[in-house]
C-alpha positions in Angstrom: 138.0 49.8 82.2 137.7 46.5 84.1 134.6 44.7 85.3 134.1 42.6 88.4 131.4 40.1 89.4 129.4 40.8 86.2 129.1 44.5 87.0 130.9 47.5 85.4 133.8 48.5 87.7 132.5 51.1 90.1 135.9 52.4 90.9 136.5 53.5 87.3 136.4 57.2 86.6 134.4 56.3 83.5 131.6 54.3 85.1 129.1 55.7 87.7 126.9 53.2 89.6 124.8 55.2 92.0 124.3 52.4 94.5 128.0 52.0 94.9 129.3 55.5 95.3 130.8 57.2 98.4 128.9 60.3 99.3 131.9 62.0 100.7 134.1 61.8 97.6 134.2 64.4 94.9 134.7 61.7 92.3 131.7 59.8 93.7 128.3 61.2 94.6 129.3 64.8 93.9 130.2 63.7 90.3 126.9 61.8 90.1 125.0 65.0 91.1 126.7 66.8 88.2 125.6 64.1 85.8 122.1 64.1 87.1 121.9 67.9 86.8 122.9 67.5 83.1 120.2 64.9 82.6 117.7 67.2 84.3 118.8 70.1 82.0 118.4 67.8 79.0 114.8 66.9 80.1 113.8 70.5 80.1 114.9 71.0 76.5 113.6 67.8 74.9 111.2 68.3 72.0 108.2 65.9 71.9 109.0 62.4 70.5 111.8 59.9 70.7 115.1 60.0 72.5 118.4 58.3 71.9 120.6 58.2 75.0 124.0 57.3 73.5 126.7 56.1 76.0 123.9 55.6 78.6 126.1 53.7 81.1 124.0 51.7 83.6 120.8 53.6 82.7 120.1 55.9 85.7 119.8 58.9 83.4 117.9 57.0 80.7 115.0 56.4 83.0 115.1 60.1 84.0 114.7 61.1 80.4 111.8 58.6 80.0 110.0 60.3 82.8 109.3 63.3 80.7 105.7 63.5 79.4 107.0 64.7 76.1 108.9 61.5 75.5 107.3 58.5 73.6 110.3 56.2 73.6 113.9 56.2 74.8 116.7 53.9 73.4 119.7 53.6 75.7 122.9 52.6 74.0 126.3 51.7 75.6 129.3 49.8 74.3 129.5 47.8 77.5 127.4 44.7 77.5 127.7 44.4 81.2 126.5 48.0 81.7 123.5 47.3 79.5 122.6 44.1 81.4 122.8 46.1 84.7 120.6 48.8 83.2 118.0 46.2 82.1 117.9 44.8 85.6 118.0 48.0 87.7 116.6 50.7 85.5 113.6 49.4 83.7 110.9 51.6 82.3 108.0 50.9 80.0 109.2 53.4 77.4 112.9 52.4 77.6 114.8 49.8 75.7 118.6 49.1 75.8 121.1 48.2 73.2 124.8 47.2 73.4 126.7 49.0 70.7 129.3 51.6 70.1 128.2 55.0 68.9 130.0 54.5 65.6 128.3 51.1 64.9 124.8 51.8 66.2 122.3 51.6 63.3 118.7 52.0 64.5 117.2 52.2 61.0 115.6 55.6 61.6 116.2 59.0 63.1 115.4 60.4 66.6 113.7 63.6 67.7 116.3 64.0 70.5 119.8 62.7 71.1 121.4 62.9 74.5 125.1 61.9 74.8 126.7 62.6 78.1 130.3 61.9 79.0 131.1 60.8 75.5 132.8 63.3 73.2 136.0 63.7 75.2 136.7 59.9 74.9 136.8 59.8 71.2 139.8 59.6 68.9 137.8 61.3 66.2 135.1 63.4 67.9 134.0 65.3 64.8 133.3 62.0 62.9 131.1 60.7 65.7 129.4 64.1 66.1 128.6 64.0 62.4 127.1 60.5 62.9 124.9 61.8 65.7 123.7 64.8 63.6 122.8 62.3 60.9 120.7 60.3 63.4 118.8 63.5 64.3 115.5 64.5 62.7 115.2 68.0 61.2 114.1 70.3 64.1 115.5 67.8 66.6 117.8 68.5 69.5 121.3 67.2 70.3 122.3 67.6 73.9 125.9 66.9 74.9 128.5 68.1 77.4 132.3 68.2 77.5 134.9 69.2 80.0 136.2 72.7 79.0 139.3 72.6 81.2 142.2 70.2 80.5 141.5 66.5 81.4 143.6 64.4 79.0 146.7 64.7 81.3 145.0 63.2 84.3 142.4 60.9 82.8 143.9 58.2 80.5 140.4 57.6 79.1 140.1 61.1 77.7 141.4 61.6 74.1 140.5 65.3 73.5 140.7 68.6 75.4 138.1 71.2 74.6 137.7 74.9 75.4 134.3 76.5 75.3 135.1 77.8 71.8 136.3 74.6 70.3 133.4 72.6 71.8 130.8 75.1 70.5 132.4 74.9 67.1 131.5 71.2 66.8 127.8 72.3 66.5 128.2 75.4 64.4 130.4 73.4 61.9 127.4 71.1 61.4 125.0 74.1 60.9 123.4 73.5 64.3 122.0 76.4 66.3 122.6 76.7 70.1 119.3 76.8 72.0 120.8 76.9 75.5 123.8 75.9 77.6 124.6 74.8 81.1 127.9 75.8 82.8 129.2 73.7 85.7 132.2 74.2 88.0 133.5 71.4 90.2 136.3 72.3 92.6 138.6 69.4 93.5 141.2 68.7 96.2 144.4 68.3 94.3 146.2 66.5 97.2 143.4 64.0 97.5 143.3 63.3 93.8 147.0 63.1 93.2 147.3 60.9 96.4 144.5 58.7 95.1 142.7 58.9 98.4 139.4 58.4 96.7 138.4 55.0 95.3 137.6 56.2 91.8 140.8 58.2 91.6 142.7 55.0 91.4 141.9 55.1 87.7 143.9 58.3 87.1 147.0 58.2 84.8 149.8 56.4 86.6 152.7 58.6 85.7 151.6 62.1 85.1 155.1 63.6 85.3 156.3 61.2 82.6 153.2 62.2 80.5 154.2 65.8 80.8 157.8 65.1 79.9 156.6 63.4 76.7 153.8 66.0 76.1 154.9 69.4 77.4 152.0 71.2 75.8 149.7 69.5 78.2 151.7 70.7 81.2 151.4 74.3 79.9 147.6 73.7 79.5 147.3 72.5 83.1 149.4 75.4 84.5 147.4 77.9 82.6 144.1 76.3 83.7 145.2 76.4 87.4 146.3 80.1 87.1 143.0 81.0 85.4 140.5 78.8 87.3 142.2 77.4 90.3 141.7 73.8 91.2 138.4 73.3 89.5 137.0 71.4 86.5 134.6 73.2 84.2 132.0 71.6 82.1 129.8 72.9 79.3 126.5 71.3 78.2 125.0 72.6 75.0 121.6 72.1 73.5 121.9 72.2 69.7 119.0 72.2 67.3 119.1 70.9 63.7 117.6 73.1 61.0 114.3 72.0 59.5 
């Protein structure tokens, strides 16, 4: 994604900056509401202690986590140095510190009671490897809270590397001996004409030649058609609260 004027590019599908969103666009304020609902859901399920917010973006959700009376410290981590600088300026909190690092390279020197990782897993070339890393950073009895799109997204969003179904996403946790504490299901209808026509600012970041992508990857076309037949024009998301055995 690109950056302008020292700030993360607000038009990117992969960077939400609350102060720069259009309230009337589904990819803008409506998407932000979905993100905030996930953070609120995460807050309800935190165990007392520390929190790692991995891929924290510009920090609006990190300070939300820090507002919980059960939280002693929150570390927000994002690969974008510009996003971290923006967070340090606009989303300060006495219990929050920010670090610029990738999820793979982050080495805090200790484990956390809670790990929250929103809008992350679908971007990874090797999601199981990074998921394993997060589990290793979690204390026994700690909670890992992360969502994923569970309708196809790789075809339209060039930043997404993996498609998940509810079953394959849940398997990430069970394959690491984590137990599911709770889950949040979200459905976000979209206007296909507005998205394909790139009428919304943040839709400019969609894949440029989707027909060519389908020609080269026909399995993704079948996934999309099946998704539309099953769910209509809607994106579905699943957030799971996993707990690590003691």
